[in-house]
Every structure is written in structure tokens, then in C-alpha cells.
C-alpha positions in Angstrom: 0.0 0.0 0.0 1.3 3.4 -1.0 1.6 5.8 2.0 0.0 9.2 1.7 3.4 11.0 1.8 4.7 8.8 -1.0 1.6 9.6 -3.1 2.2 13.3 -2.6 5.8 12.9 -3.7 4.7 10.9 -6.8 2.0 13.4 -7.7 4.4 16.3 -7.3 7.0 14.7 -9.6 4.4 14.1 -12.3 3.3 17.8 -12.0 6.8 19.0 -12.4 7.4 16.9 -15.5 4.2 18.1 -17.1 5.0 21.7 -16.3 8.4 21.5 -17.8 7.1 19.8 -20.9 4.4 22.4 -21.4 7.0 25.2 -20.9 9.3 23.7 -23.5 6.7 23.4 -26.3 6.5 26.2 -28.8 2.8 27.3 -29.0 1.2 28.4 -32.3 1.0 31.9 -31.0 4.8 32.1 -31.1 5.2 31.0 -34.7 5.1 34.0 -37.0 4.2 33.3 -40.7 2.4 36.7 -41.4 2.8 40.3 -40.2 -0.5 40.3 -38.2 1.0 37.7 -35.8 4.2 39.6 -35.1 3.1 42.0 -32.3 1.4 39.2 -30.3 4.4 37.0 -30.5 6.9 39.6 -29.5 4.8 40.8 -26.6 4.1 37.4 -25.1 6.7 34.8 -26.2 10.2 34.1 -25.0 10.8 31.7 -27.9 9.7 32.8 -31.3 10.0 31.2 -34.8 9.6 33.3 -37.9 8.9 31.1 -40.8 8.7 32.3 -44.5 7.4 35.7 -43.5 6.3 38.2 -46.3 6.1 41.8 -45.1 3.8 44.2 -46.8 5.5 47.1 -48.6 6.0 50.2 -46.5 5.8 48.5 -43.1 8.6 47.9 -40.7 8.9 44.5 -39.0 9.2 45.5 -35.3 10.8 43.0 -33.0 10.5 44.7 -29.7 11.4 41.7 -27.6 11.0 40.5 -24.1 14.2 40.3 -22.0 15.9 37.0 -22.7 13.9 36.2 -25.8 15.1 34.0 -28.6 14.1 34.4 -32.3 14.9 31.9 -35.0 14.2 32.7 -38.6 13.4 29.8 -41.0 13.0 30.0 -44.7 12.8 33.3 -46.5 11.8 36.6 -45.0 10.9 38.9 -47.9 9.8 42.5 -48.0 7.2 44.0 -50.3 8.2 47.0 -52.4 6.8 50.5 -52.1 8.3 53.9 -52.8 9.1 55.1 -49.3 8.0 58.7 -48.6 11.0 59.6 -46.5 14.4 58.5 -45.3 15.3 57.0 -42.0 13.0 53.9 -41.9 14.2 50.3 -41.6 12.7 47.2 -43.0 13.4 45.5 -39.6 13.9 47.0 -36.1 15.1 45.0 -33.1 15.0 46.2 -29.5 15.6 44.2 -26.4 18.0 43.0 -23.7 19.8 39.7 -23.5 18.2 38.5 -26.7 19.4 35.9 -29.2 18.5 36.1 -32.9 19.7 33.5 -35.4 19.0 32.3 -38.8 18.3 28.6 -39.3 20.4 26.8 -42.0 19.2 27.9 -45.4 17.4 31.0 -44.1 17.5 34.3 -46.0 16.4 37.9 -45.6 15.6 39.4 -49.0 15.4 43.2 -49.2 14.7 43.3 -52.9 17.2 46.1 -53.3 17.1 46.1 -57.1 13.6 47.6 -57.0 15.1 50.6 -55.2 18.5 51.0 -56.7 18.9 54.0 -59.0 22.7 54.3 -59.1 22.8 57.4 -56.9 22.0 56.1 -53.5 21.7 58.9 -51.0 21.1 61.4 -53.8 18.1 59.6 -55.2 14.7 58.7 -54.0 14.2 57.7 -50.3 15.2 54.1 -49.6 14.7 52.1 -46.4 17.8 50.7 -44.7 17.6 47.0 -43.9 18.1 46.2 -40.2 18.2 48.6 -37.2 19.6 47.1 -34.0 19.0 48.7 -30.6 19.9 45.9 -28.2 22.0 45.2 -25.2 24.0 42.1 -24.2 22.7 40.3 -27.2 23.8 38.0 -30.0 22.8 37.8 -33.7 24.3 34.9 -35.6 24.1 33.2 -39.0 22.1 36.0 -40.6 22.0 36.1 -44.4 21.0 39.4 -46.1 20.4 39.7 -49.8 20.2 42.9 -51.8 19.9 45.7 -49.2 18.0 48.7 -50.6 20.3 51.1 -48.8 22.5 50.6 -45.7 22.3 47.0 -44.6 22.8 47.1 -40.8 22.6 50.1 -38.5 23.7 49.7 -34.9 22.5 52.5 -32.6 22.6 52.8 -28.9 23.7 49.2 -28.2 25.9 48.0 -25.4 27.2 44.5 -25.5 26.3 43.2 -28.9 27.9 40.3 -30.9 27.3 39.7 -34.6 28.8 36.5 -35.9 28.5 34.4 -39.0 26.7 37.1 -41.1 26.6 37.0 -44.9 25.6 40.2 -46.7 25.4 39.8 -50.5 24.6 42.9 -52.6 26.7 41.6 -55.5 23.8 42.1 -57.9 24.1 45.8 -57.3 27.5 45.9 -59.0 25.8 46.0 -62.4 22.3 47.1 -61.3 22.7 50.5 -59.6 23.6 49.4 -56.0 24.9 52.4 -54.0 25.5 53.3 -50.4 24.9 49.7 -49.4 27.1 49.9 -46.3 27.5 46.5 -44.6 27.7 47.5 -40.9 27.3 51.0 -39.6 27.9 51.7 -35.9 26.1 55.0 -35.3 26.7 54.6 -31.6 27.6 51.7 -29.4 29.8 50.2 -26.7 31.3 46.7 -26.4 30.5 45.8 -30.0 31.9 42.6 -31.7 31.5 41.8 -35.4 33.3 38.6 -36.4 33.6 35.9 -39.0 31.3 37.6 -41.6 31.2 38.3 -45.3 30.2 41.6 -47.0 29.8 42.1 -50.7 28.5 45.6 -51.4 29.1 49.0 -52.9 30.1 51.1 -49.9 31.9 50.7 -46.5 32.3 47.2 -45.3 32.2 48.5 -41.7 31.9 52.2 -40.7 32.1 53.5 -37.1 30.7 57.0 -36.3 30.7 56.9 -32.5 31.5 54.5 -29.7 33.9 52.7 -27.5 35.4 49.2 -27.1 34.8 47.5 -30.4 36.4 44.6 -32.2 36.0 43.7 -35.9 37.7 40.5 -36.9 37.5 37.7 -39.5 35.8 39.9 -42.0 35.8 39.2 -45.8 34.9 42.4 -47.7 34.5 42.7 -51.5 33.6 45.7 -53.6 33.5 47.9 -50.5 34.9 51.3 -49.6 36.9 49.7 -46.8 37.2 49.3 -43.0 36.2 52.8 -42.0 35.9 55.4 -39.3 33.8 58.4 -40.2 33.6 60.8 -37.3 32.3 64.4 -36.6 28.7 64.5 -37.8 27.4 66.4 -34.7 27.7 70.1 -34.4 27.0 70.2 -30.7 28.0 67.0 -28.9 31.6 66.0 -28.2 30.4 62.6 -27.0 28.7 61.9 -30.3 32.0 62.8 -32.1 34.1 60.4 -30.0 35.6 57.1 -31.0 37.9 55.2 -28.6 39.4 51.7 -28.4 38.6 50.2 -31.8 40.3 47.2 -33.4 40.1 45.9 -36.9 42.0 42.6 -37.3 42.5 39.4 -39.3 40.4 40.6 -42.3 40.6 40.6 -46.1 39.4 42.9 -48.8 39.1 42.3 -52.5 38.2 44.7 -55.4 37.6 47.5 -52.9 38.0 51.2 -53.4 40.0 51.6 -50.2 41.3 49.2 -47.6 41.8 51.4 -44.5 39.7 54.6 -44.4 39.6 57.2 -41.6 37.8 60.5 -42.2 36.8 63.4 -39.9 34.2 66.0 -40.8 35.4 69.6 -40.8 31.8 70.9 -40.8 31.0 69.3 -37.4 31.9 70.1 -33.8 34.8 68.9 -31.6 35.5 65.3 -30.8 38.3 62.8 -30.8 39.5 59.5 -32.3 42.0 57.7 -30.1 43.4 54.2 -29.4 42.6 52.7 -32.8 44.4 49.6 -34.2 44.4 48.0 -37.7 46.4 44.8 -37.7 46.8 41.7 -39.9 44.8 43.2 -42.8 45.4 41.9 -46.4 43.9 43.1 -49.6 44.0 42.7 -53.4 43.0 44.9 -56.4 42.2 48.0 -54.4 41.4 50.7 -56.9 42.1 54.0 -55.0 44.0 53.9 -51.6 45.5 51.3 -49.5 45.4 53.7 -46.5 43.4 56.9 -46.7 43.2 59.3 -43.7 41.9 62.8 -44.1 40.5 65.5 -41.9 38.7 67.6 -44.5 35.4 65.8 -45.1 32.2 67.8 -45.6 28.9 66.8 -47.2 30.3 63.5 -48.3 33.5 64.6 -49.9 37.0 65.9 -49.3 37.4 69.7 -49.4 41.2 70.0 -49.2 40.7 72.1 -46.1 41.6 70.0 -43.1 40.4 71.0 -39.7 41.5 69.7 -36.3 38.1 69.6 -34.6 38.4 65.7 -34.3 42.1 65.0 -33.7 43.4 61.4 -34.3 45.8 60.1 -31.7 47.3 56.7 -30.9 46.7 55.2 -34.3 48.4 51.8 -34.6 48.7 50.2 -38.1 50.7 47.0 -38.4 51.1 44.0 -40.7 49.1 45.5 -43.5 49.8 43.8 -46.9 48.3 44.0 -50.3 48.2 45.1 -53.9 46.6 48.0 -55.7 44.8 47.5 -59.0 47.2 47.7 -62.0 44.4 49.3 -64.2 43.5 52.2 -61.9 45.3 55.5 -62.9 44.4 57.2 -59.7 45.6 54.6 -57.2 47.9 55.6 -54.4 49.4 53.6 -51.5 48.9 56.1 -48.7 47.1 59.4 -48.6 47.3 61.5 -45.3 45.8 64.9 -45.0 45.9 66.2 -41.4 45.1 69.5 -39.8 48.0 71.2 -38.0 48.8 69.4 -34.7 45.7 67.2 -35.1 47.5 63.9 -35.8 49.8 62.6 -33.1 51.3 59.4 -31.7 50.8 57.2 -34.8 52.9 54.0 -34.8 53.0 51.9 -38.0 54.9 48.8 -38.8 55.1 46.1 -41.6 53.0 48.1 -44.1 53.8 46.5 -47.5 51.8 47.6 -50.5 52.5 46.7 -54.1 51.5 49.0 -57.0 50.1 52.5 -57.2 50.0 54.9 -60.2 50.7 58.0 -58.1 53.2 58.8 -55.4 52.1 58.9 -51.8 50.7 62.2 -50.4 51.3 62.7 -46.7 51.5 66.0 -44.7 52.1 63.9 -41.6 54.5 61.1 -41.3 53.8 58.2 -38.8 56.5 56.7 -36.7 57.7 53.5 -38.5 56.6 54.4 -42.0 58.3 56.5 -44.7 55.8 58.3 -46.8 
């Protein structure tokens, strides 16, 4: 005969097992196959599956996630076309803390960029950028982006974010008007890691505007404008014009306009770039500059009037090797245009570049390199 205490223990064990099983099952409310299901899933589910979602044109897929949520994308997520009325809108927007977002094997995000491309990017009709990330202590992995209409990935106001195993493919834009298809843009962030990813596009592979403590490694860039810093957009905020402790390493570039690119904006307010390292970077068939650093940018172009509002200090460049295109008449190994006393403590070593149609142009000479 079973004692009452043993019965209670037996009943409690069964209850616990049933509860765990129920909690581990993915309910239908947490599987998103159409836009109308998205809000309910993000508001109520910790585990979400997005499967072959087609978004209507003109709408943003908002993933405002619960803390600790996991989102898995299966199949193809595709976005309907509409002529967007204004700039500044993404196709997808992620917000949350301690979230994990991943693409299942074979999954794809299709931005249908060819429907927007006009060959003039920023100067043409408004285009949505693809993904906007505002997340903390989160991981996004194995994400495959195809044909970004404009900038592919915007990181803004994130602290503790790792992107790994991404594949961004805008190669179709090479012959079909792709422009300003930046791979990763860090508008602002702290403790950002981007690693083991591929970018094929028509603008910066990675560009940092503001932030601290970032590492970019294992990148494979093709057709890009380089591994970039672009700083000094704000007229009023020193903080928004500050970049500190940034490392680009162990990466390759092919068929790019520039390999290493640092520019400050002379029409902005004060700021600083400090403690930046480029190391173990290789490149082939770069068409313009192996290393391009200038403090004279305004409205998207060089003005030949450098200004020291954003000084560049403690710049380390080491073990940089590559070739310039043999067919480019404007190619140059190194171009440096600094404002007076605005470039200090630069230490370079093992910079080996083959080719170049023009002689180097440097008004500042780093330690360890002869311009």
C-alpha cells in the first residue's frame, strides 16, 4: 500500500514533469508566418520562430522583444516594395536586452534592393535601410542578407552586442545600380563585436561613427569602400563625435576602393579619435587607396581644407599587406591629410603595399613608416 506521503511525492513529480514539458513546447502563437501575428508573438513569447514571412510594402517588422527572448528565422523573410515617402526607416527593427536572434540553416532575408537602386543612393529617391539594432547584451548569428535597398545594418545605442556568421550579399548591385549599401554602420555603441562575416557591397564594409570598445575580426569584404571610421557629424556633442578603443584585425578585402579609411568631418563640432588599431589586414586589387586618412570631409567629400576639430591620436597600423589595381590610374598607396597638430602618436609597422599609379601624399609622417 502506498503511503500518503509517497503519493504526494509521486503526484508532485508528475506535476513538475508536465509543467516542464508544457513550458518547452512552442505554441502556435509564437510561430510567425504573417505580419499580423508579429506583435502578439513579441509581446508574449520568449521563444519565437519566424517562418517564411512576407512583409507588406511600406511597413517595418518591429521585433521589440521581451528580456531574454530567442528568435529563430526559418525559410525566406521577404519585403514588399513601395516607394518610401522619406528617409530613416528600416525594414526590420530589433529592440531588447539579453536576446538571441539567429538564422536557421538555409534561411534568408531578401530586401529586394534592385527595386530601389537608382545608381545614386543617398542622392536619389528615399530608400529604407535593412536592419536597425538597438539591443544590449545580445547575440545575432548566422544572418544572411540579400540585396539591401540602402545601408544594410545600423547599430545604434547598443551596449554588449555580438554579430557573428553574417553573410551580406549585394553583388547584384555591381551591375544594377547598387549604391550606399554599407555592410555594418555603428552609429553609436559600446562593447560591439562583429566577427567571421562576409560583406559584398558598394560602400563601407564597416563604418564607425561613434562609440567605444569595439572589435571587428575575421571579415571578408568585397567591392567595399573599406574598413572605416567616419567621425564628426554632430555640431553640438563632443560625445557623439568620439571614437575610442577600436580594433580591426585578421580581415581581407578584394576589389575595394579603399582598404583602411579614416575621415573626420570639418563641418562638425569637436570630438576625438583615439586608441585605434588596424592589424593583420590583407587586400588585393584596391582601386584607390591602401590607406586613406583625411580631416577635410564635408557633405560626403574631401574639401582639401583639413580642420583639427576631431584629432586622431594613438593610431596603430601593423602588418598590412596588399596590392593596388594595375588598371587604376588614380591609385595611391597612402594618402594622409591632417590639420595642424591634429594627428599625433601614430605608430605603424610592416606596411607593405605593391603597386600604385601615383606617389604617396602625406602631410604627416607616422613613426615607423616612410611616406
